[in-house]
Backbone bond lengths (Angstrom), bond angles and torsions (degrees), N, CA, C in turn:
res aa  C-N    CA-C-N  psi(-1)  N-CA   C-N-CA  omega(-1)  CA-C   N-CA-C  phi
1 X - - - 1.481 - - 1.478 108.82 -
2 X 1.268 116.08 144.94 1.427 119.95 177.93 1.565 109.55 -107.52
3 X 1.269 114.62 140.26 1.491 119.17 -177.77 1.506 109.80 -148.80
4 X 1.283 116.71 169.14 1.434 122.90 176.89 1.534 107.52 -116.95
5 X 1.308 117.32 131.49 1.466 122.15 177.86 1.535 108.76 -114.65
6 X 1.342 113.95 148.25 1.394 117.66 175.70 1.569 107.18 -121.07
7 X 1.354 116.34 128.02 1.464 118.83 -176.13 1.496 106.50 -150.68
8 X 1.368 116.83 161.09 1.456 122.18 -178.33 1.566 107.89 -62.21
9 X 1.345 114.74 143.47 1.441 119.59 179.15 1.524 114.61 -52.20
10 X 1.325 115.20 -40.91 1.485 122.17 -176.26 1.559 111.05 -60.79
11 X 1.321 113.93 -41.04 1.455 121.29 -179.89 1.539 108.99 -71.70
12 X 1.322 118.33 -43.49 1.429 121.80 178.29 1.485 110.83 -56.45
13 X 1.372 116.70 -47.42 1.476 120.91 179.94 1.486 113.42 -63.29
14 X 1.320 117.37 -38.70 1.451 120.65 179.10 1.538 109.96 -68.27
15 X 1.307 117.02 -41.19 1.474 119.74 -178.87 1.541 109.36 -66.97
16 X 1.341 115.95 -43.65 1.468 118.95 179.14 1.490 110.98 -63.04
17 X 1.282 121.00 -38.64 1.440 126.91 178.38 1.524 109.91 -64.83
18 X 1.313 114.60 -45.99 1.485 119.42 -177.99 1.549 110.26 -64.79
19 X 1.329 114.92 -40.02 1.450 118.97 -179.06 1.552 108.61 -65.25
20 X 1.316 115.73 -41.65 1.503 122.50 178.92 1.505 109.38 -59.18
21 X 1.367 117.45 -43.39 1.433 123.12 -178.59 1.544 109.85 -62.09
22 X 1.304 113.69 -36.59 1.494 116.44 -178.76 1.529 111.83 -86.56
23 X 1.311 115.60 -7.57 1.490 120.73 178.94 1.502 114.31 74.57
24 X 1.349 115.91 31.39 1.476 118.89 -179.93 1.535 108.65 -125.66
25 X 1.343 115.10 157.95 1.454 116.86 177.23 1.519 112.58 -67.22
26 X 1.357 116.85 153.15 1.423 120.83 178.09 1.495 113.68 -55.81
27 X 1.358 116.08 -36.30 1.490 118.88 -179.05 1.515 110.07 -63.39
28 X 1.324 117.77 -36.94 1.483 121.25 178.86 1.508 111.16 -69.12
29 X 1.311 114.81 -40.26 1.478 120.40 178.03 1.535 110.60 -60.92
30 X 1.319 116.84 -46.57 1.464 121.00 -177.94 1.481 109.13 -67.63
31 X 1.356 119.09 -42.04 1.485 123.78 176.79 1.521 110.80 -56.02
32 X 1.356 116.96 -48.63 1.465 118.66 178.95 1.551 113.15 -66.49
33 X 1.298 117.87 -33.38 1.446 120.20 177.54 1.530 112.81 -65.90
34 X 1.354 114.60 -42.43 1.462 119.37 175.09 1.494 111.94 -64.79
35 X 1.362 116.89 -41.26 1.456 119.12 178.98 1.508 110.90 -62.81
36 X 1.361 117.44 -42.47 1.478 120.46 175.81 1.558 110.43 -58.14
37 X 1.277 116.64 -46.16 1.487 119.16 -179.99 1.496 113.09 -61.19
38 X 1.358 113.91 -40.48 1.457 115.11 178.70 1.520 113.15 -69.31
39 X 1.345 119.23 -35.25 1.413 122.54 173.60 1.517 114.32 -60.78
40 X 1.333 118.22 -39.52 1.447 123.56 175.96 1.525 110.95 -59.41
41 X 1.309 117.98 -40.85 1.450 119.86 177.98 1.489 113.33 -68.04
42 X 1.337 119.39 -33.92 1.454 124.25 176.74 1.530 111.14 -67.99
43 X 1.310 115.53 -41.16 1.510 120.50 -177.65 1.517 109.70 -59.74
44 X 1.269 117.53 -40.40 1.476 120.37 -176.09 1.516 109.31 -91.07
45 X 1.301 120.48 11.84 1.448 122.51 178.53 1.530 114.38 65.35
46 X 1.342 113.87 34.54 1.481 121.56 -177.55 1.515 111.24 58.66
47 X 1.300 116.92 30.16 1.488 120.05 177.21 1.548 104.03 -129.06
48 X 1.327 119.75 88.02 1.450 122.05 -177.18 1.506 113.94 -57.23
49 X 1.316 117.77 -24.57 1.453 119.89 -176.84 1.559 111.12 -74.99
50 X 1.297 117.79 -17.85 1.480 122.01 -177.82 1.528 111.14 -59.63
51 X 1.332 116.59 -36.51 1.441 118.69 -177.66 1.524 113.35 -63.22
52 X 1.306 117.77 -19.34 1.440 123.53 179.18 1.523 116.18 -89.72
53 X 1.342 114.91 -5.86 1.453 117.82 -179.98 1.543 110.10 -65.95
54 X 1.278 116.03 140.63 1.409 122.38 177.38 1.517 117.91 81.14
55 X 1.309 115.98 -4.95 1.492 118.41 -178.17 1.552 113.13 -70.82
56 X 1.315 115.37 -17.99 1.489 119.41 178.74 1.539 112.07 -105.41
57 X 1.323 116.39 12.00 1.439 122.87 -176.64 1.510 111.64 -56.48
58 X 1.333 117.34 -33.04 1.446 122.08 -178.43 1.472 110.92 -67.17
59 X 1.331 121.30 -13.72 1.474 124.38 177.80 1.535 112.65 -95.03
60 X 1.327 120.11 5.03 1.463 123.16 -177.26 1.492 112.43 -59.35
61 X 1.376 113.94 -48.00 1.477 116.97 -178.40 1.534 111.50 -66.36
62 X 1.316 117.45 -35.78 1.437 119.94 179.06 1.560 109.30 -68.78
63 X 1.328 120.00 -36.69 1.424 123.62 177.80 1.578 109.43 -62.17
64 X 1.363 114.95 -45.12 1.433 119.21 177.87 1.570 112.76 -61.66
65 X 1.341 115.50 -38.46 1.445 119.07 -179.78 1.550 109.77 -66.80
66 X 1.312 115.49 -39.59 1.530 117.96 -179.63 1.533 108.14 -69.11
67 X 1.325 118.43 -41.24 1.497 120.10 179.42 1.480 109.97 -61.77
68 X 1.351 119.19 -43.17 1.510 119.36 178.29 1.508 110.46 -61.57
69 X 1.326 117.40 -41.19 1.468 122.69 179.09 1.543 110.67 -60.62
70 X 1.296 115.91 -44.29 1.446 120.61 177.04 1.489 113.06 -62.98
71 X 1.345 117.89 -43.36 1.419 120.74 175.46 1.549 113.97 -60.96
72 X 1.293 115.02 -40.56 1.479 117.76 177.59 1.484 112.69 -63.07
73 X 1.324 116.30 -42.84 1.449 123.29 -178.67 1.520 111.58 -66.97
74 X 1.371 118.46 -39.38 1.443 118.01 -179.11 1.482 111.37 -73.02
75 X 1.363 120.28 -20.92 1.438 122.25 173.57 1.565 109.68 -68.30
76 X 1.255 119.61 -23.19 1.497 125.31 -175.04 1.519 111.27 -90.14
77 X 1.304 118.88 2.03 1.459 120.80 -177.81 1.531 108.71 -72.98
78 X 1.304 115.67 134.51 1.498 122.58 -179.76 1.483 108.62 -72.97
79 X 1.362 119.61 116.70 1.471 121.23 -177.85 1.563 111.95 -61.13
80 X 1.294 117.72 -26.47 1.453 120.52 179.09 1.491 112.39 -66.08
81 X 1.337 117.22 -26.27 1.516 121.69 176.30 1.487 110.91 -64.08
82 X 1.299 117.97 -30.71 1.494 122.94 -175.01 1.479 111.84 -103.45
83 X 1.306 121.07 -3.38 1.423 122.55 -178.21 1.421 114.99 -100.97
C-alpha cells in the first residue's frame, strides 16, 4: 500500500540516515519500525502501563515504614483539638 506520512524534518533525516547505514530503503526501515512498535503493544496485551508494574517494588518496605509512622502519629492527636 502506498501512503504519505508527515513527520518532523529532524526525525526524517535520522530515519533516512539510519536506513542508509543499514543499506535498506527508507520504506523498509519505516515498515520495520512500525512492526516493532506493534509487537511491543501485543507483548504487553495492549496495556502499555503493564510494563511499569513492579518497578517500585523495592520501595514496599519503605512505604510500610512510613504508613506505620503515620498511624503512630495519628494516635497521638489530641481529641480536644478536633472537638
